[in-house]
N, CA, C and O atoms as a GROMACS GRO file, in nm:
protein
  296
    1MET      N    1   6.927   9.134   7.096
    1MET     CA    2   6.900   9.014   7.176
    1MET      C    3   6.753   8.973   7.163
    1MET      O    4   6.721   8.856   7.146
    2GLU      N    5   6.665   9.072   7.171
    2GLU     CA    6   6.523   9.041   7.159
    2GLU      C    7   6.491   8.987   7.020
    2GLU      O    8   6.403   8.902   7.005
    3ASN      N    9   6.562   9.034   6.919
    3ASN     CA   10   6.538   8.992   6.782
    3ASN      C   11   6.569   8.843   6.765
    3ASN      O   12   6.494   8.770   6.700
    4GLU      N   13   6.679   8.797   6.823
    4GLU     CA   14   6.714   8.655   6.815
    4GLU      C   15   6.611   8.568   6.885
    4GLU      O   16   6.576   8.462   6.836
    5SER      N   17   6.563   8.614   7.000
    5SER     CA   18   6.464   8.538   7.075
    5SER      C   19   6.335   8.527   6.993
    5SER      O   20   6.272   8.422   6.989
    6PHE      N   21   6.297   8.637   6.928
    6PHE     CA   22   6.176   8.634   6.846
    6PHE      C   23   6.192   8.540   6.728
    6PHE      O   24   6.100   8.465   6.695
    7ARG      N   25   6.309   8.542   6.663
    7ARG     CA   26   6.334   8.453   6.550
    7ARG      C   27   6.329   8.307   6.593
    7ARG      O   28   6.277   8.222   6.521
    8LEU      N   29   6.385   8.279   6.711
    8LEU     CA   30   6.384   8.142   6.761
    8LEU      C   31   6.241   8.097   6.791
    8LEU      O   32   6.202   7.985   6.759
    9GLN      N   33   6.164   8.185   6.853
    9GLN     CA   34   6.024   8.151   6.883
    9GLN      C   35   5.944   8.128   6.755
    9GLN      O   36   5.856   8.042   6.751
   10LEU      N   37   5.975   8.201   6.653
   10LEU     CA   38   5.904   8.186   6.526
   10LEU      C   39   5.952   8.061   6.451
   10LEU      O   40   5.873   7.992   6.388
   11SER      N   41   6.080   8.035   6.458
   11SER     CA   42   6.135   7.925   6.378
   11SER      C   43   6.090   7.788   6.428
   11SER      O   44   6.080   7.694   6.348
   12VAL      N   45   6.064   7.773   6.556
   12VAL     CA   46   6.021   7.642   6.608
   12VAL      C   47   5.885   7.602   6.551
   12VAL      O   48   5.872   7.491   6.500
   13PRO      N   49   5.783   7.687   6.558
   13PRO     CA   50   5.654   7.647   6.499
   13PRO      C   51   5.663   7.629   6.347
   13PRO      O   52   5.598   7.541   6.291
   14VAL      N   53   5.742   7.713   6.281
   14VAL     CA   54   5.757   7.700   6.137
   14VAL      C   55   5.824   7.567   6.104
   14VAL      O   56   5.785   7.501   6.007
   15PHE      N   57   5.922   7.526   6.182
   15PHE     CA   58   5.989   7.398   6.162
   15PHE      C   59   5.892   7.283   6.183
   15PHE      O   60   5.890   7.187   6.106
   16LEU      N   61   5.811   7.292   6.289
   16LEU     CA   62   5.713   7.186   6.316
   16LEU      C   63   5.608   7.179   6.204
   16LEU      O   64   5.568   7.070   6.163
   17LEU      N   65   5.566   7.294   6.155
   17LEU     CA   66   5.471   7.297   6.045
   17LEU      C   67   5.533   7.233   5.920
   17LEU      O   68   5.467   7.160   5.846
   18HIS      N   69   5.659   7.263   5.898
   18HIS     CA   70   5.731   7.203   5.785
   18HIS      C   71   5.731   7.051   5.796
   18HIS      O   72   5.708   6.982   5.697
   19ILE      N   73   5.755   7.000   5.914
   19ILE     CA   74   5.756   6.855   5.936
   19ILE      C   75   5.618   6.797   5.905
   19ILE      O   76   5.607   6.694   5.839
   20VAL      N   77   5.514   6.864   5.952
   20VAL     CA   78   5.377   6.815   5.929
   20VAL      C   79   5.345   6.815   5.780
   20VAL      O   80   5.287   6.719   5.729
   21VAL      N   81   5.382   6.921   5.710
   21VAL     CA   82   5.353   6.930   5.567
   21VAL      C   83   5.429   6.822   5.490
   21VAL      O   84   5.372   6.757   5.403
   22VAL      N   85   5.555   6.804   5.522
   22VAL     CA   86   5.634   6.701   5.453
   22VAL      C   87   5.575   6.562   5.478
   22VAL      O   88   5.567   6.481   5.386
   23ALA      N   89   5.534   6.535   5.600
   23ALA     CA   90   5.476   6.404   5.632
   23ALA      C   91   5.345   6.383   5.554
   23ALA      O   92   5.319   6.274   5.504
   24HIS      N   93   5.265   6.488   5.544
   24HIS     CA   94   5.138   6.477   5.472
   24HIS      C   95   5.162   6.452   5.323
   24HIS      O   96   5.098   6.364   5.264
   25VAL      N   97   5.252   6.527   5.265
   25VAL     CA   98   5.283   6.509   5.123
   25VAL      C   99   5.338   6.370   5.098
   25VAL      O  100   5.305   6.306   4.998
   26HIS      N  101   5.421   6.323   5.188
   26HIS     CA  102   5.477   6.188   5.175
   26HIS      C  103   5.366   6.083   5.179
   26HIS      O  104   5.365   5.988   5.100
   27SER      N  105   5.272   6.100   5.272
   27SER     CA  106   5.162   6.003   5.282
   27SER      C  107   5.077   6.003   5.155
   27SER      O  108   5.031   5.898   5.111
   28LEU      N  109   5.056   6.121   5.096
   28LEU     CA  110   4.982   6.128   4.970
   28LEU      C  111   5.056   6.054   4.860
   28LEU      O  112   4.996   5.981   4.781
   29TYR      N  113   5.187   6.072   4.854
   29TYR     CA  114   5.269   6.006   4.753
   29TYR      C  115   5.262   5.854   4.770
   29TYR      O  116   5.245   5.780   4.673
   30VAL      N  117   5.276   5.810   4.893
   30VAL     CA  118   5.273   5.666   4.920
   30VAL      C  119   5.137   5.608   4.882
   30VAL      O  120   5.130   5.500   4.822
   31HIS      N  121   5.030   5.678   4.916
   31HIS     CA  122   4.896   5.630   4.882
   31HIS      C  123   4.877   5.622   4.730
   31HIS      O  124   4.825   5.524   4.678
   32ARG      N  125   4.920   5.726   4.660
   32ARG     CA  126   4.907   5.728   4.514
   32ARG      C  127   4.985   5.614   4.452
   32ARG      O  128   4.939   5.549   4.358
   33ARG      N  129   5.104   5.590   4.505
   33ARG     CA  130   5.188   5.481   4.453
   33ARG      C  131   5.122   5.346   4.478
   33ARG      O  132   5.123   5.258   4.392
   34ALA      N  133   5.066   5.329   4.598
   34ALA     CA  134   4.999   5.203   4.632
   34ALA      C  135   4.879   5.180   4.540
   34ALA      O  136   4.855   5.068   4.496
   35VAL      N  137   4.805   5.286   4.511
   35VAL     CA  138   4.689   5.273   4.423
   35VAL      C  139   4.734   5.234   4.283
   35VAL      O  140   4.672   5.148   4.219
   36SER      N  141   4.840   5.296   4.234
   36SER     CA  142   4.887   5.264   4.099
   36SER      C  143   4.938   5.120   4.092
   36SER      O  144   4.918   5.052   3.991
   37ILE      N  145   5.004   5.074   4.197
   37ILE     CA  146   5.052   4.936   4.201
   37ILE      C  147   4.933   4.840   4.200
   37ILE      O  148   4.935   4.738   4.131
   38ASP      N  149   4.828   4.874   4.277
   38ASP     CA  150   4.708   4.790   4.279
   38ASP      C  151   4.643   4.784   4.142
   38ASP      O  152   4.597   4.678   4.099
   39LYS      N  153   4.638   4.897   4.074
   39LYS     CA  154   4.579   4.900   3.940
   39LYS      C  155   4.659   4.810   3.845
   39LYS      O  156   4.602   4.736   3.765
   40LYS      N  157   4.792   4.818   3.854
   40LYS     CA  158   4.877   4.735   3.768
   40LYS      C  159   4.852   4.587   3.796
   40LYS      O  160   4.840   4.507   3.703
   41LYS      N  161   4.846   4.551   3.924
   41LYS     CA  162   4.822   4.410   3.960
   41LYS      C  163   4.687   4.364   3.909
   41LYS      O  164   4.674   4.253   3.858
   42LYS      N  165   4.586   4.449   3.925
   42LYS     CA  166   4.451   4.412   3.880
   42LYS      C  167   4.448   4.395   3.729
   42LYS      O  168   4.387   4.301   3.677
   43LYS      N  169   4.513   4.486   3.659
   43LYS     CA  170   4.515   4.477   3.512
   43LYS      C  171   4.588   4.350   3.468
   43LYS      O  172   4.544   4.281   3.376
   44LYS      N  173   4.700   4.320   3.534
   44LYS     CA  174   4.776   4.201   3.499
   44LYS      C  175   4.695   4.075   3.526
   44LYS      O  176   4.697   3.980   3.448
   45LYS      N  177   4.623   4.074   3.638
   45LYS     CA  178   4.541   3.959   3.675
   45LYS      C  179   4.429   3.938   3.572
   45LYS      O  180   4.402   3.825   3.532
   46GLU      N  181   4.365   4.049   3.530
   46GLU     CA  182   4.259   4.038   3.431
   46GLU      C  183   4.314   3.987   3.298
   46GLU      O  184   4.250   3.905   3.232
   47GLN      N  185   4.431   4.036   3.260
   47GLN     CA  186   4.492   3.992   3.135
   47GLN      C  187   4.523   3.842   3.141
   47GLN      O  188   4.502   3.769   3.044
   48LYS      N  189   4.574   3.798   3.255
   48LYS     CA  190   4.606   3.656   3.271
   48LYS      C  191   4.480   3.571   3.263
   48LYS      O  192   4.481   3.464   3.201
   49GLU      N  193   4.372   3.618   3.324
   49GLU     CA  194   4.246   3.544   3.319
   49GLU      C  195   4.194   3.535   3.175
   49GLU      O  196   4.145   3.431   3.133
   50GLU      N  197   4.206   3.645   3.101
   50GLU     CA  198   4.161   3.645   2.962
   50GLU      C  199   4.242   3.545   2.879
   50GLU      O  200   4.187   3.472   2.797
   51GLU      N  201   4.373   3.541   2.902
   51GLU     CA  202   4.458   3.447   2.829
   51GLU      C  203   4.419   3.303   2.862
   51GLU      O  204   4.414   3.218   2.774
   52GLU      N  205   4.391   3.277   2.990
   52GLU     CA  206   4.350   3.142   3.030
   52GLU      C  207   4.218   3.103   2.964
   52GLU      O  208   4.200   2.989   2.922
   53GLU      N  209   4.125   3.200   2.955
   53GLU     CA  210   3.997   3.171   2.892
   53GLU      C  211   4.017   3.140   2.743
   53GLU      O  212   3.955   3.048   2.690
   54GLU      N  213   4.103   3.216   2.677
   54GLU     CA  214   4.130   3.191   2.536
   54GLU      C  215   4.192   3.053   2.516
   54GLU      O  216   4.155   2.981   2.423
   55GLU      N  217   4.286   3.017   2.602
   55GLU     CA  218   4.348   2.885   2.592
   55GLU      C  219   4.244   2.775   2.611
   55GLU      O  220   4.246   2.674   2.541
   56GLU      N  221   4.153   2.796   2.706
   56GLU     CA  222   4.049   2.698   2.733
   56GLU      C  223   3.958   2.683   2.611
   56GLU      O  224   3.919   2.572   2.574
   57GLU      N  225   3.924   2.796   2.548
   57GLU     CA  226   3.840   2.789   2.428
   57GLU      C  227   3.911   2.714   2.315
   57GLU      O  228   3.849   2.635   2.244
   58GLU      N  229   4.040   2.739   2.299
   58GLU     CA  230   4.117   2.669   2.195
   58GLU      C  231   4.119   2.519   2.222
   58GLU      O  232   4.106   2.440   2.129
   59LYS      N  233   4.136   2.480   2.347
   59LYS     CA  234   4.136   2.338   2.382
   59LYS      C  235   4.002   2.274   2.350
   59LYS      O  236   3.996   2.162   2.299
   60GLN      N  237   3.894   2.348   2.380
   60GLN     CA  238   3.761   2.294   2.352
   60GLN      C  239   3.740   2.277   2.202
   60GLN      O  240   3.681   2.179   2.158
   61LYS      N  241   3.787   2.375   2.123
   61LYS     CA  242   3.774   2.365   1.978
   61LYS      C  243   3.852   2.245   1.925
   61LYS      O  244   3.803   2.172   1.838
   62LYS      N  245   3.972   2.225   1.978
   62LYS     CA  246   4.053   2.110   1.935
   62LYS      C  247   3.983   1.979   1.972
   62LYS      O  248   3.983   1.885   1.893
   63GLN      N  249   3.924   1.973   2.091
   63GLN     CA  250   3.854   1.852   2.133
   63GLN      C  251   3.736   1.824   2.041
   63GLN      O  252   3.711   1.709   2.005
   64LYS      N  253   3.663   1.931   2.001
   64LYS     CA  254   3.550   1.911   1.910
   64LYS      C  255   3.598   1.859   1.776
   64LYS      O  256   3.536   1.769   1.718
   65LYS      N  257   3.709   1.914   1.726
   65LYS     CA  258   3.763   1.868   1.598
   65LYS      C  259   3.803   1.722   1.608
   65LYS      O  260   3.777   1.644   1.517
   66LYS      N  261   3.868   1.685   1.719
   66LYS     CA  262   3.910   1.545   1.737
   66LYS      C  263   3.789   1.453   1.743
   66LYS      O  264   3.790   1.346   1.683
   67SER      N  265   3.685   1.494   1.814
   67SER     CA  266   3.569   1.408   1.826
   67SER      C  267   3.498   1.394   1.691
   67SER      O  268   3.444   1.288   1.662
   68ARG      N  269   3.499   1.499   1.608
   68ARG     CA  270   3.440   1.490   1.476
   68ARG      C  271   3.518   1.391   1.389
   68ARG      O  272   3.460   1.312   1.316
   69ARG      N  273   3.650   1.396   1.399
   69ARG     CA  274   3.734   1.304   1.322
   69ARG      C  275   3.705   1.159   1.361
   69ARG      O  276   3.698   1.071   1.275
   70ARG      N  277   3.689   1.137   1.489
   70ARG     CA  278   3.664   1.000   1.536
   70ARG      C  279   3.530   0.950   1.483
   70ARG      O  280   3.518   0.833   1.445
   71ARG      N  281   3.430   1.036   1.481
   71ARG     CA  282   3.298   0.994   1.433
   71ARG      C  283   3.303   0.956   1.286
   71ARG      O  284   3.244   0.856   1.244
   72ARG      N  285   3.373   1.037   1.209
   72ARG     CA  286   3.380   1.011   1.065
   72ARG      C  287   3.461   0.883   1.037
   72ARG      O  288   3.428   0.804   0.949
   73GLY      N  289   3.566   0.866   1.116
   73GLY     CA  290   3.653   0.751   1.093
   73GLY      C  291   3.588   0.620   1.132
   73GLY      O  292   3.623   0.515   1.078
   74GLY      N  293   3.495   0.625   1.226
   74GLY     CA  294   3.436   0.503   1.278
   74GLY      C  295   3.331   0.449   1.194
   74GLY      O  296   3.273   0.345   1.226
   0.00000   0.00000   0.00000
């Protein structure tokens, strides 16, 4: 009888500790996942900005070519 009581007294704190450990590990996982998602978004945003800059440069080059043609033709 005493043995069961001792096991029960021990199992409650061990169970609570288990809950705390699982919650902590889960929070670490969630944080790591959030950081990786942020990195992906940042990388995608930078890539999009670079593409927009390249398109803008191409447009400017085309405008210069057109303006040169107009000068020669006139």
